Structure formats: structure tokens, C-alpha cells
C-alpha positions in Angstrom: -132.1 -204.8 -140.5 -129.6 -203.4 -142.9 -126.9 -201.3 -141.6 -126.5 -197.6 -143.2 -122.6 -196.0 -142.9 -122.8 -192.8 -142.5 -119.4 -190.5 -142.4 -119.6 -187.0 -140.5 -118.0 -184.3 -143.3 -117.2 -182.0 -140.1 -118.6 -180.9 -136.6 -120.2 -178.4 -134.7 -118.3 -175.9 -132.8 -120.4 -173.5 -130.4 -120.2 -172.1 -127.0 -123.5 -174.4 -126.2 -122.4 -177.8 -124.5 -125.3 -179.2 -123.2 -129.1 -179.7 -125.1 -131.6 -176.8 -124.4 -135.1 -175.8 -125.3 -134.9 -172.2 -126.1 -132.7 -169.2 -127.8 -131.0 -171.0 -130.6 -131.9 -168.9 -132.8 -129.3 -166.6 -130.9 -126.6 -169.3 -131.4 -123.8 -168.4 -134.1 -121.9 -171.8 -134.6 -119.3 -173.0 -136.8 -119.4 -176.1 -138.9 -115.8 -176.8 -139.6 -115.4 -179.5 -142.5 -112.9 -182.4 -142.3 -110.2 -181.5 -144.9 -111.3 -183.7 -147.9 -114.4 -182.3 -147.8 -113.5 -178.5 -147.9 -113.6 -178.1 -151.0 -117.3 -179.0 -151.3 -118.0 -175.3 -150.0 -117.4 -173.4 -152.8 -120.3 -171.5 -154.4 -122.2 -171.6 -150.7 -121.7 -168.3 -149.4 -123.9 -167.0 -152.7 -126.8 -168.5 -150.6 -128.1 -166.9 -147.4 -129.5 -170.1 -145.7 -128.6 -174.0 -145.8 -130.1 -176.9 -144.2 -127.8 -178.7 -142.0 -128.1 -182.8 -141.3 -126.4 -183.9 -138.1 -125.9 -186.9 -136.2 -127.5 -186.5 -132.6 -124.5 -187.8 -130.9 -125.9 -187.6 -127.7 -129.5 -189.0 -128.4 -130.6 -191.9 -126.6 -133.7 -193.5 -127.5 -135.6 -195.8 -125.6 -138.9 -197.0 -127.2 -141.2 -197.5 -124.0 -140.2 -193.8 -123.1 -139.8 -192.2 -126.4 -142.4 -193.8 -129.5 -145.1 -191.8 -127.5 -144.6 -189.0 -125.5 -145.5 -185.1 -124.5 -143.0 -183.0 -126.4 -140.5 -181.8 -123.8 -142.2 -183.6 -121.6 -144.7 -180.6 -120.8 -147.9 -181.5 -119.1 -149.4 -178.9 -121.4 -148.7 -180.7 -124.8 -150.4 -183.8 -126.1 -149.2 -187.4 -125.9 -148.0 -188.0 -129.5 -145.5 -190.1 -131.9 -142.0 -189.5 -132.0 -142.7 -189.1 -136.0 -145.0 -186.3 -135.1 -142.2 -184.1 -133.6 -139.0 -183.0 -133.4 -137.3 -184.3 -129.8 -134.0 -185.4 -130.3 -134.4 -189.0 -128.9 -135.4 -190.7 -132.0 -135.4 -194.2 -133.4 -132.1 -193.0 -135.7 -130.7 -189.8 -134.3 -130.4 -187.4 -137.0 -131.3 -183.7 -136.9 -132.5 -181.4 -139.7 -132.2 -177.6 -139.4 -132.9 -174.7 -141.5 -130.1 -172.1 -140.8 -128.7 -168.9 -141.5 -125.2 -168.3 -143.3 -123.4 -165.6 -142.0 -119.9 -166.3 -143.5 -118.0 -169.0 -145.4 -114.5 -169.7 -144.8 -111.9 -172.0 -145.9 -113.1 -175.2 -144.3 -116.1 -173.6 -142.5 -119.3 -172.3 -142.6 -121.0 -170.0 -139.8 -124.2 -170.3 -139.4 -126.8 -169.1 -137.0 -129.7 -171.1 -135.7 -128.3 -174.3 -135.6 -129.5 -176.1 -132.7 -126.9 -178.7 -132.3 -124.4 -178.6 -129.4 -120.2 -178.4 -129.5 -119.0 -181.5 -131.1 -122.2 -182.6 -132.9 -121.2 -184.6 -136.1 -122.5 -183.0 -139.1 -123.9 -185.4 -141.7 -124.5 -182.9 -144.8 -124.8 -179.0 -145.7 -127.3 -178.4 -148.6 -128.7 -175.1 -150.0 -131.7 -174.1 -149.1 -134.2 -173.4 -152.0 -137.2 -172.0 -151.6 -138.8 -173.3 -154.6 -138.1 -176.8 -153.1 -137.7 -176.6 -149.4 -140.4 -174.2 -148.9 -144.1 -175.1 -148.3 -146.4 -172.5 -148.4 -149.6 -173.8 -147.3 -147.9 -176.1 -144.6 -150.4 -176.9 -141.3 -149.4 -177.7 -137.8 -151.4 -178.6 -134.9 -152.1 -175.4 -132.7 -150.0 -176.7 -129.8 -146.9 -176.4 -132.0 -146.8 -172.4 -131.9 -146.9 -172.4 -127.6 -144.2 -175.4 -128.1 -141.5 -173.3 -130.3 -142.2 -170.2 -128.7 -138.6 -168.6 -127.6 -137.3 -171.8 -129.2 -135.6 -169.7 -132.1 
């Protein structure tokens, strides 16, 4: 297998220090960029939302436990494969979240709704483009509504 080197562009700063499964919509996080990437924020303030790509540094994927499992380990959820859910313990621990931009400053972005704990490495920021990122007729199984209740 080929190794793919990735370099964090910054880190998440937040009061949340442990993973949780609810209320992420109330969390405001600051993404602080490394000095060499800070000028790349120019123009981001004109967008209302962004997509944040993170490295889930506390993830511990164990195939026998995580490849097929119930979302969040809940007995009310169906047993499904890891690629049919958004669990943090994945073969490649990459998180992707659409967030609301609160403010952009010199070297930082404040965002709401980022489901990442303090210290999480940020791999990329992308502006949210509805024409590109939104799928108007997306279908999800019924259990997703129950699982996501209170998450954001």
C-alpha cells in the first residue's frame, strides 16, 4: 500500500476536549492556521459556510470492531459497514464537516458546528459552494434521522 503524506494546515481550538455525540451545533471553534498558510484565508470572509477536513487524531480503527458495527454502538441502530456511516474510528481517520463561518481574522477562522475536539489537526478548508456541494434529492435510510437527533 502506498503511503500518502499529509501536513496539517492548522489545528482546532475549542473548549471541547473529549469526543461526544450531541450538541455540536452549539460549539464555536477557532481554527488557527500555521503561519505559512495564513494568507490563504483571503476572501474566505465572503462565504457563510466552509467545509473543514480534519485528521481524527484520537481515532483507533480496529477492523474486527469497526468495519461492521451499529452507529454509536446503539442497539436501536442497524449493523452496517463503516462506509455507510460517519463514525470517527475509520480505516483512514479523516473527518469532513460543513460549518458556519462566524469570523475570519489574521491566521484564524471561527466556525460553528465543527464536530472536532481541541487540538484536532486541520488538513484543509474549502468554501462551501451550494452548486457543487449540495445534493437536493439525496436519500438516506430512516435510522439516520434518529441517529442525528441533537447532534447539531
